[in-house]
N, C-alpha and C positions, 0 to 999 in steps of 0.2 A: 488516626494511624493509617498509613498508606497500604494498599493491597500488595501482596507478595506472590501473586500468581499471574500467569500469562492468560489474559482473558480471551483473546482470540483463539489460542490453542485449545482452551477448554471448550469453546463453542464448536470448533472443528471436531474435537474428539467425541462430542455428544451429538454430532450430526445436526447441529442447530442452524440458525440463520443469523445474519449479522447486518447491522446498519452503521455506516460511517459517513463522514463528510470530510472535505479537503480544507486544510488551513495553510495559509501562506505566512502569517505573522508568527514571529518567534516570541512575542510578548505573552508570557504565561497567563496574563489576565484573560486573554481570549480563550485559551485552552480551559482555564478554570470555568469561565462562563458557559462554554459548551458542555463541560462535564456536569455542571449544575442543571442543565436542561433536562438531563435524565433519559433522553431518547436515543443516545448514540453509544454503541458498544465500544467503539474506538474512534480516534481521530487520525487522519492521515496528514502528516506534515510534508508538504511538497518541497523538499530540500533541493530537488533538481531545478526548481524555478526561483528559489528565494535565497537571499544572503543569510548567513547564520554563523554563529561561533560554536565551538564545542561546549561551552558553558550554557549556551541557549538550549542545547539538546537535553541537558540535565534538568533545566528549569521547566521545560515543556513536560517532561515525564513526571516530575514532582507534582505539578498542577493536575495532571491527568489522574495519577494514582490516588491523590487525596479525594478525588471525586469518583472513584471506582470505574474509571474509563481507561480502556486500553489505548495503545499507541502503535502507529505504523509510520515509517519514514520512507519516502521515495528518493532514491539516490541516483546520481549520475553513473554512467558506465565506467569511465576511465579510472576513477579513484574509488570504485565501489567497495573494495575490500577494506580500505582504511576507514572510510566513513561508516560503513555498515557495522564494523566491529566496534568503533567508538560509540555508535548509536546504541548498540546492544549493551555496552558497558554503562551507558548513561541511563538505561532503563527501557528503551524501545523494545516492544514485544514482537514486532513484525517488520520485515523489510520488503519494500517494493523495488525490484531491480528493473531499470530501464534498458532498452536498446540492445538486448541480446539477440544474436543472429543465428548462432549455431548450437547444436547440442553440446559440443565441447566447451563452449563458453559457459553454458549453464552448469555443466559438471564442475568446471573450475570454481565457479561462484559457490556452489553447494559445498564443495570441499573447504573453501575459505571460511564458511559459516558453521560448519559442524565441529564438534569437540575433537580435540586431538587425543583420542582414545583408540585402542585396538578395535573396538566395535564400530565406531563411527568413522575412523580413518580420516578425520578432518584436520584443520590447521588452526583451530581456535583454542588457545591455551588457557592459562589461569591468570589473566591480568587483574590487578586490583583496580576497581572502579566502583561506580555507584550501583549499577544493576537495578533490577526491579525491586522497588521497596527498600533500597539501600542495602541489599544483601551482598556485601562485598567480601565476607570472610566465612563462607560455608565450606563444607568438605569438598574435595576434588570431584568425587563422583556426583554429588548433588549439583555442583556447578556444571558438570558435563551434561547432566539432564536438562538443566536450565538453558544451556546454550542450544542443545539439540531440540528443545521445544520452541525455539524462535521460529515464527511462521515465515516461510520464504515464498514470496509471490513474484512472478515474472511477467513483465509486460510482453505481450506478443504483438509487436507493432512494426515488424519488418517483414517484407515479402519472404526473405530468406528464412525467418523463423516459422512462418506459416508453411513453407515448403518442407520443414522438418518437424511439424507440430506433433506428429505421432511419437517420434523418438523423444522429443523434449518432455512430453507428458508422461513418458515411461521412466524418466530418470528419478531414482529414489531421492527424496528430499525436496522435490518440487511439490509444494502444498497447494498453491493457488496460481491461476493465470488470469490475465486481464487483457482484453483486446484494445489496441490503440489505433483508431481509424486515421488520425491525421498523419502520423508517421508512416503507417502502412501505405496510404495513398501516395505520399511523397516518395517512398521507396519504389513505388510502381511508376513514378514519373508523371503522376496526375495530381490535379487539385482534388480536394475532398468532394466538392460538388459535382465532379465529373465521373465519379465511380461509386456512387451510393450503393447501387445494387451489388457491385463487386465486393465492397468491404463488408456489407451486411452479410453476404453469403460466407465470407471468410470468418466473420465473427461467429456465425452459427456453427461452422465446421469446428472452430476452436472449442466452443462450448461442448459440442457433441463428443469430440475427441478427449477433452479433459475428463468429462464424466465417465467415459469408458475406462479410463485409467485410474479412477478414484481421486482425481485432482479436482479441486473446487474452482469453478469459474467465478470471478468477481466482476461485476459490471458497474460502470459509472453511469448514472442517470441524472437528468436535469430536474426531475420532480418525482413525487411518489406515484403519480399516475402512469409513469413510464415503466414501472416495475413489472406489470402484468405480462408484457411481451416476453420478458426474460424468465419470469416464473414458469410460463408455459413451456420454456425450453429446458427447465430443470435447474435454473439458477436460484441460489438461496442467499447470496452475499452481495450487498449493494453499497455503493458510495453515492450519496445524493448531494448534489450541489457543490459549490466551490466558493470560498470566502471572497475572492476578488471578483468572480463573475456575479455574485449576489450584489456586491456594491456597485459594480458597473451597470447592472440591470436597473437598480434603483436610480442611480444618477442619470442614466440615459432615458428613463421614462419620466421621472418626476422633475428632473432639471429643466428640460425644454418646456414643460407645462408651466412651471412657475416663472421661468424666464419670460415667456410670452405674456403672462399676467403682469409681471413687474414692468415690462417694457411699455405697457399701456397706461401706466400710472402717470 
C-alpha cells in the first residue's frame, strides 16, 4: 500500500535532515530501484532537462510511494504553473522552481501553488487527479491542507535573485532555496571557472539569509565527503549526485581504460 503523506514536509516540520538524488529517466523502474536502496528520503526528477509525458509523472510517483520515498520535480520557468499543478496532482510532494529573478515572480508562483481558500489566498482549486497515494476524493479542506503542504523550493541562480535574496526569503510559502552556480555566473557574464570565489560567496550569503528567515537551504553535492563544508554553514538538506553524471563518469573513466586494452589485442 502506497504512503499517503508528504515525506519532505514531515521532515521539515520536525526540523530533520534529508538526502536526495537527481534522476533524468522517466522509467519507473529506476525510481523503484532507488527507493529500494533505502538511503534516500526523496528523489528529484529533473523535468527541466528531460522529456516526459503527464502519464510519466504519475508512474514516477507510484513507484516512489510504493517504496516509502518522496518526490520532487524541477520545472521550467515559462510553463511552471501548468506543470507544477499537474505534478502535484500526479503525486509529487515538492516542486523545485527554476530561473526566478524577482520577488514578484516568486510571489506569483507561491500564489499559483497554494489552495484557493480565504486563509491561503491561492489559485489551486479542487481538480480530480491521482495525488499522493491516489487520494483524489477527500474533503475540500483536507485537500487544501494537502496542497498547502507541498514543499516549494526556489533556485537562486540569477544575479537579480541574489540582489533581492533577503526579500525573496521573507515571502511566506518559500520553504527551501538552492543556489545555482552555472546560471548565476552566466547572468554575471562570466564562465563558471572565472568566478569561483564570487559564486561561492554568493552561495554562502544565500544560506545565511535563508536561515535567518527560517527558510531551509538545500545544496547539491557531488559526493558525501562534500557535505561537511555545508553542514558547517548550517545546511541540513542535500542532493547528492545525478543519474546522467554518474553514467558519464563511469563511461569516461572505464571506457578509455578498456578501449586501450582492447586496442592492444
